[in-house]
N, C-alpha and C positions, 0 to 999 in steps of 0.2 A: 137795584135794577131799574131800568127805565119803565115807563108806564105800561107799554105793550107787554114786556116780559112779566111785569108784576101781575097783569091781568090774567096771563096764562098760568102763572104759578099759584094764584089764589082763586082759581076757578072753583065755584061752589056747586055748579050743576054737573052735568054729565060731560066728562072730558071726551069720551068717545063721540058724543053728539057734536061737540064743538069742533073736534078734529074733522069729522065728516063734513061739517058745514064749511070749514076752511079749506080742506084738501079734496073734497069729493069722497070717493070710496076709500076706505082704509082697510088694511089687512094686518093682523098681528101674528107673529110667529113666536111661540114661547121658547125661550132659550134655556131656562132652567126653572125649577119649581122647588119650593121648600117652605118651611115654616119660620116665622119670625117669633123669637122667644117673647113670652109675656113680660119678662123682666129684662131691662136693658141696663147697661153700665151707666154710671153717673156721667161720665164724659160724653157718651152718646146722647143721653137725655138732655144735656145742655144745648145740643145742636137742634133740638126739635122746637117747633113753634109753640107758643103758649096761647094761641088764639082759640083753643077749645074745639077745634075741628077734628082733632086727632082722636 
């Protein structure tokens, strides 16, 4: 991704605060809610970053 996109994707602070700063007021509507399993499949694990933030 380009530098701007990368900066959004690698945000280390509050994404909500950054969005409010960029867009003004934001509102969130929850579409669905659920749990993410503690164990993930090997194929899915390969897609995750290894940067240690997860």
